C-alpha positions as CSV (number, residue, x, y, z in Angstrom):
1,M,-2.0,43.7,-129.3
2,L,-2.2,39.9,-128.4
3,Y,1.5,39.9,-127.8
4,T,1.4,43.0,-125.7
5,F,-1.4,41.9,-123.4
6,L,-1.3,38.1,-123.4
7,Y,2.4,37.3,-123.4
8,P,3.0,38.4,-119.8
9,Y,0.8,35.5,-118.8
10,V,3.0,32.9,-120.5
11,T,4.0,31.4,-117.1
12,E,0.3,30.5,-116.5
13,A,-0.3,29.4,-120.1
14,S,2.8,28.1,-121.8
15,F,1.1,28.0,-125.3
16,L,1.3,31.8,-125.3
17,N,5.0,31.5,-125.8
18,V,4.5,31.3,-129.6
19,L,3.5,35.0,-129.5
20,R,7.2,35.8,-128.7
21,Y,8.3,34.7,-132.1
22,P,7.9,37.2,-135.0
23,S,7.8,34.3,-137.4
24,F,4.5,33.1,-135.9
25,R,3.0,36.5,-135.8
26,I,4.1,37.2,-139.4
27,V,2.2,34.1,-140.6
28,M,-0.9,35.0,-138.5
29,A,-0.9,38.6,-139.6
30,A,-0.9,37.6,-143.3
31,F,-3.5,35.0,-142.7
32,T,-5.8,37.3,-140.8
33,A,-5.6,40.1,-143.4
34,L,-6.2,37.5,-146.2
35,I,-9.3,36.0,-144.5
36,L,-10.7,39.5,-143.8
37,T,-10.4,40.6,-147.4
38,L,-11.5,37.4,-149.1
39,F,-14.7,37.2,-147.1
40,L,-15.6,40.8,-146.7
41,Y,-15.0,42.1,-150.3
42,P,-18.2,40.5,-151.8
43,P,-20.6,42.4,-149.5
44,F,-18.3,45.5,-149.6
45,I,-18.4,45.5,-153.4
46,R,-22.2,45.2,-153.3
47,R,-22.4,48.1,-150.9
48,L,-20.2,50.2,-153.3
49,Q,-22.6,49.4,-156.1
50,I,-25.6,50.4,-154.1
51,F,-24.0,53.8,-153.3
52,K,-22.9,54.0,-156.9
53,Y,-19.3,54.6,-156.0
54,G,-18.1,53.8,-159.6
55,Q,-14.9,54.6,-161.4
56,E,-14.8,57.7,-163.6
57,V,-12.8,56.8,-166.7
58,R,-10.6,59.3,-168.5
59,K,-12.1,60.2,-171.9
60,D,-8.6,60.5,-173.4
61,G,-7.5,57.1,-172.3
62,P,-7.4,53.8,-174.2
63,E,-10.8,53.0,-175.7
64,A,-10.7,49.6,-174.1
65,H,-11.0,51.3,-170.7
66,L,-14.4,52.8,-171.4
67,K,-16.0,49.5,-170.4
68,K,-14.5,50.0,-166.9
69,Q,-16.8,53.0,-166.4
70,G,-18.8,52.5,-163.3
71,T,-16.7,49.7,-161.8
72,P,-16.8,50.0,-158.0
73,T,-13.8,51.9,-156.8
74,M,-12.5,52.9,-153.3
75,G,-11.8,49.2,-152.6
76,G,-8.7,50.4,-150.8
77,V,-10.8,51.2,-147.8
78,L,-11.3,47.6,-147.0
79,L,-7.8,46.7,-147.9
80,L,-6.4,49.4,-145.5
81,G,-8.9,48.3,-142.8
82,A,-7.6,44.7,-143.0
83,V,-4.0,45.9,-142.8
84,F,-4.8,48.1,-139.8
85,V,-6.7,45.4,-137.9
86,S,-4.2,42.6,-138.6
87,T,-1.2,44.8,-137.7
88,V,-2.8,46.0,-134.4
89,I,-3.8,42.4,-133.4
90,W,-0.4,40.7,-134.1
91,S,2.2,43.4,-133.5
92,D,3.6,44.8,-130.3
93,V,1.4,48.0,-129.9
94,R,4.1,49.5,-127.7
95,H,6.4,49.7,-130.8
96,G,6.4,53.3,-132.0
97,A,7.6,52.6,-135.5
98,V,4.6,50.4,-136.2
99,W,2.4,53.3,-135.4
100,L,4.5,55.6,-137.6
101,L,3.8,53.2,-140.5
102,L,0.1,53.1,-139.7
103,L,0.1,57.0,-139.4
104,V,1.4,57.4,-142.9
105,T,-0.7,54.6,-144.3
106,M,-4.0,55.7,-142.8
107,G,-3.2,59.4,-143.2
108,Y,-2.4,59.0,-146.9
109,G,-5.5,56.8,-147.2
110,A,-7.6,59.6,-145.9
111,V,-6.2,62.0,-148.5
112,G,-6.9,59.4,-151.2
113,F,-10.4,58.8,-149.8
114,Y,-11.3,62.5,-150.2
115,D,-9.7,62.5,-153.7
116,D,-11.9,59.5,-154.7
117,Y,-15.0,61.0,-153.1
118,K,-14.6,64.2,-155.2
119,K,-14.2,62.2,-158.4
120,I,-17.4,60.3,-157.7
121,K,-19.5,63.2,-156.4
122,Y,-18.6,65.6,-159.2
123,K,-18.1,63.0,-161.9
124,D,-14.6,64.4,-162.5
125,P,-11.6,62.1,-163.0
126,A,-9.3,65.0,-161.8
127,G,-10.5,64.8,-158.1
128,L,-8.6,66.7,-155.5
129,A,-6.4,69.5,-156.8
130,G,-2.8,68.3,-157.0
131,R,-1.4,71.1,-154.8
132,W,-3.7,70.1,-152.0
133,K,-2.9,66.5,-152.4
134,L,0.8,67.2,-152.2
135,F,0.3,69.6,-149.2
136,W,-1.3,66.9,-147.1
137,Q,1.1,64.2,-148.3
138,F,4.1,66.4,-147.2
139,S,2.4,67.4,-144.0
140,I,1.6,63.8,-142.9
141,G,5.0,62.5,-143.9
142,A,6.8,65.4,-142.2
143,V,4.9,64.6,-138.9
144,A,5.9,60.9,-139.1
145,L,9.5,61.6,-139.9
146,G,9.6,64.4,-137.2
147,I,8.4,61.9,-134.6
148,W,11.0,59.4,-135.7
149,A,13.8,62.1,-135.6
150,S,12.8,63.2,-132.1
151,G,13.5,59.7,-130.8
152,H,9.9,58.6,-130.2
153,G,9.7,56.0,-133.0
154,T,11.3,53.1,-131.1
155,I,13.6,52.5,-134.0
156,P,16.7,54.8,-133.5
157,F,17.0,57.8,-135.7
158,D,19.7,57.2,-138.3
159,T,20.7,59.2,-141.4
160,S,23.3,56.8,-142.7
161,I,22.8,55.5,-146.2
162,S,23.7,51.9,-147.1
163,V,24.8,51.3,-150.7
164,P,23.4,48.1,-152.3
165,F,26.0,45.4,-153.0
166,V,28.6,47.3,-150.8
167,S,29.4,46.2,-147.3
168,I,28.7,48.8,-144.6
169,K,32.2,48.0,-143.2
170,L,33.6,49.5,-146.4
171,F,31.3,52.4,-147.0
172,L,28.4,53.8,-145.0
173,P,28.1,57.6,-145.5
174,T,26.0,59.6,-143.1
175,I,24.0,62.6,-144.3
176,P,23.2,65.6,-142.1
177,P,19.6,65.4,-140.9
178,I,18.8,68.8,-142.5
179,I,19.5,67.3,-145.9
180,Y,18.4,63.7,-145.2
181,L,14.9,64.4,-143.9
182,P,13.7,66.6,-146.8
183,L,15.1,64.2,-149.4
184,A,13.6,61.1,-147.6
185,L,10.2,62.8,-147.4
186,T,10.2,64.0,-151.0
187,L,11.7,61.1,-152.8
188,L,10.7,58.2,-150.7
189,V,7.5,58.9,-148.9
190,V,5.7,61.3,-151.2
191,G,7.5,60.1,-154.3
192,T,6.7,56.4,-153.8
193,S,3.1,57.2,-152.8
194,N,2.5,59.1,-156.1
195,A,4.4,56.5,-158.1
196,V,2.2,53.7,-156.9
197,N,-0.8,55.9,-157.7
198,L,0.4,56.4,-161.3
199,T,0.9,52.7,-161.7
200,D,-2.6,51.9,-160.6
201,G,-4.1,52.1,-164.1
202,L,-4.8,48.5,-165.1
203,D,-6.5,45.6,-163.3
204,G,-4.1,44.2,-160.8
205,L,-1.1,46.2,-162.1
206,A,-0.2,48.1,-158.9
207,I,-1.1,45.6,-156.2
208,G,1.2,42.9,-157.7
209,P,4.5,44.9,-157.3
210,V,3.2,46.2,-153.9
211,I,2.9,42.6,-152.7
212,V,6.3,41.7,-154.0
213,A,7.9,44.8,-152.5
214,S,6.3,44.1,-149.1
215,F,7.7,40.6,-149.1
216,V,11.2,41.9,-149.8
217,F,10.9,44.5,-147.0
218,L,9.7,41.7,-144.7
219,V,12.9,39.8,-145.4
220,L,15.0,43.0,-145.1
221,A,13.4,44.1,-141.8
222,Y,13.8,40.6,-140.3
223,A,17.4,40.5,-141.3
224,A,18.2,44.0,-140.1
225,G,16.5,43.6,-136.7
226,T,16.8,40.0,-135.6
227,T,19.4,38.5,-133.4
228,L,19.3,34.7,-133.0
229,A,21.0,33.7,-129.7
230,A,24.4,35.2,-130.1
231,F,24.2,35.4,-133.9
232,N,23.5,38.8,-135.4
233,I,22.0,38.4,-138.9
234,A,22.8,42.0,-139.9
235,D,26.4,41.8,-138.9
236,Y,26.8,38.5,-140.8
237,L,25.2,40.0,-143.9
238,R,27.1,43.3,-143.4
239,I,24.0,45.4,-143.5
240,V,22.8,48.1,-141.1
241,H,21.5,46.6,-137.9
242,V,18.2,48.4,-137.0
243,E,17.1,47.8,-133.5
244,G,13.4,46.9,-133.4
245,A,13.0,46.5,-137.2
246,A,11.8,42.9,-136.9
247,E,8.5,44.2,-135.6
248,L,7.9,45.9,-138.9
249,T,7.6,42.5,-140.5
250,I,4.1,42.2,-139.0
251,F,2.9,45.2,-141.0
252,C,4.6,43.9,-144.2
253,A,2.8,40.5,-143.7
254,A,-0.5,42.3,-143.2
255,V,0.0,44.2,-146.5
256,I,0.8,40.9,-148.3
257,G,-2.2,39.1,-147.0
258,A,-4.6,42.0,-147.6
259,G,-3.0,42.6,-151.0
260,I,-3.6,38.9,-152.1
261,G,-7.2,39.0,-150.9
262,F,-7.7,42.3,-152.8
263,L,-6.1,40.8,-156.0
264,W,-8.6,38.0,-156.0
265,Y,-11.2,40.6,-156.9
266,N,-9.0,43.1,-158.7
267,A,-7.6,40.6,-161.2
268,Y,-8.7,41.1,-164.8
269,P,-11.5,41.8,-165.4
270,A,-11.6,43.7,-162.1
271,L,-14.7,43.6,-159.9
272,V,-13.3,46.5,-157.8
273,F,-10.5,49.1,-158.0
274,M,-8.5,50.2,-155.0
275,G,-8.7,53.9,-155.9
276,D,-6.4,56.6,-154.6
277,V,-7.4,55.7,-151.1
278,G,-5.4,52.4,-151.5
279,A,-2.7,53.5,-153.9
280,L,-1.5,56.6,-152.1
281,A,-1.5,54.8,-148.8
282,L,0.4,51.7,-149.9
283,G,3.0,53.8,-151.7
284,G,3.6,56.0,-148.7
285,A,3.9,52.8,-146.5
286,L,6.6,51.4,-148.9
287,G,8.5,54.7,-148.7
288,M,8.4,54.6,-144.9
289,L,9.6,51.0,-144.9
290,A,12.6,51.9,-147.0
291,I,13.5,54.6,-144.5
292,L,13.0,52.7,-141.3
293,T,14.8,49.6,-142.6
294,K,17.7,51.7,-144.0
295,N,17.2,50.6,-147.6
296,E,16.7,54.0,-149.2
297,L,18.8,53.4,-152.2
298,L,17.8,49.7,-152.6
299,S,14.2,50.8,-152.8
300,G,15.0,52.6,-156.1
301,L,15.8,49.2,-157.5
302,L,13.0,47.3,-155.8
303,H,10.4,49.9,-156.9
304,G,11.7,49.9,-160.4
305,V,8.3,49.4,-162.0
306,F,6.9,52.4,-160.0
307,L,10.0,54.4,-160.9
308,A,9.6,53.6,-164.6
309,E,6.0,54.7,-164.6
310,T,6.9,58.0,-162.9
311,L,9.8,58.7,-165.2
312,S,7.6,58.0,-168.3
313,V,5.2,60.7,-167.1
314,M,8.0,63.2,-166.4
315,I,9.7,62.5,-169.8
316,Q,6.4,62.8,-171.7
317,S,5.4,66.0,-170.0
318,T,8.8,67.7,-170.3
319,Y,9.3,66.7,-174.0
320,F,5.8,67.8,-174.9
321,K,6.3,71.2,-173.4
322,Y,9.8,71.6,-174.9
323,T,8.7,70.7,-178.4
324,K,5.6,72.9,-178.2
325,K,7.7,75.9,-177.2
326,K,10.3,75.2,-179.8
327,F,8.2,73.9,-182.8
328,G,4.8,75.3,-181.9
329,E,3.5,71.7,-181.7
330,G,3.8,69.3,-178.8
331,R,5.4,66.0,-179.5
332,R,5.4,62.8,-177.5
333,V,8.0,60.1,-176.7
334,F,5.4,57.5,-175.7
335,R,2.1,56.8,-177.3
336,M,0.6,57.6,-173.9
337,A,1.9,58.0,-170.4
338,P,2.2,56.4,-167.9
339,V,4.2,53.8,-169.8
340,H,1.7,50.9,-169.3
341,H,-0.7,52.8,-171.5
342,H,2.0,53.0,-174.2
343,F,2.1,49.3,-174.4
344,E,-1.7,49.1,-174.5
345,K,-1.6,51.6,-177.4
346,S,1.0,49.4,-179.0
347,G,-1.5,46.5,-179.2
348,W,-0.6,44.6,-176.0
349,P,-3.7,43.1,-174.3
350,E,-4.2,44.4,-170.8
351,P,-3.5,41.1,-169.0
352,R,-0.2,40.8,-171.0
353,V,0.9,44.2,-169.8
354,V,0.1,43.4,-166.2
355,I,1.7,40.0,-166.1
356,R,4.9,41.2,-167.7
357,F,5.1,44.1,-165.3
358,W,4.7,41.6,-162.5
359,I,7.5,39.6,-163.9
360,V,9.8,42.6,-164.0
361,S,8.9,43.4,-160.4
362,V,9.8,39.8,-159.3
363,M,13.1,40.0,-161.2
364,L,14.0,43.3,-159.5
365,A,13.0,41.8,-156.1
366,L,15.3,38.8,-156.7
367,V,18.2,41.2,-157.5
368,A,17.3,43.2,-154.3
369,L,17.4,40.1,-152.2
370,A,20.7,39.0,-153.8
371,S,22.2,42.2,-152.6
372,L,22.1,40.8,-149.1
373,K,24.8,38.3,-149.9
374,L,26.7,40.1,-152.7
375,R,28.5,42.6,-150.5
């Protein structure tokens, strides 16, 4: 917003020239979101306590989690608010792709908000029925991808798929839109949204990899969309050049800043949980970033922690049903799914599980960044 409305006056006020540089606005977006969350969470948490918006803990979960009963939840409301405000202030509001990111983020946040509200009101950890959650996730995601496909997303519609560690000059397959769009919607937008939600089961567990992934997407978006003088970074790195992708870095920076501010209060022992309102929204945003920056396959590596959590649930559920049908008794692969609970049941303290998952996330991020040069 500041860039859109103030930069035209750069001739009268030369200091406004800094708004022209994404690098400056990246720093300011992260700083703005960080300050908003750091200073607003204490009164926000007190307000949640007053309204008794406390977490409902699963009775079949690890016993250590019973002490989390009543911890304020729906902290994602403030996190998303900080992301929205910071993004709007420091991005070019004429950029359609930024609004597509915000559409998915805030839309999925609304679905998660209603889910959390039902859990609190009816004291039921199940919340919104899964079929309705998926219905709204698919609907919102379809609208966003439909706008992008119609050419109104600023970033050109592109169904090519870049392969990590392979130069686009050697191999860059293009998938028909009728196949690409349903797959992108299901696997990336909806899939990543629910994967982050599954991961959000321990203090600080989900937000750490979200921050790491947002940083990597910031680098990828900047590389894909920035041309310095006559030097095209994307051509040099042999990755897909995405016109306008550099503006997405402002959103990534806002997520990083807000995520760090939230982690200050979500670190073990957590003073607040993000709830589905935050987890569904941030996951959907990461999925959209993978699509818009043309890193669909690379996101599978980058989101390895989220993917492992999802696969553990699928494996556990499938094997249990199979053994129950065959032997009359359901058997399990893991002590409990998602897999972070398996490690808890194996005797790992909660902070150890979280920190080690963060380490894995950072390692995967480094490999993802290395793919920029190893082509």
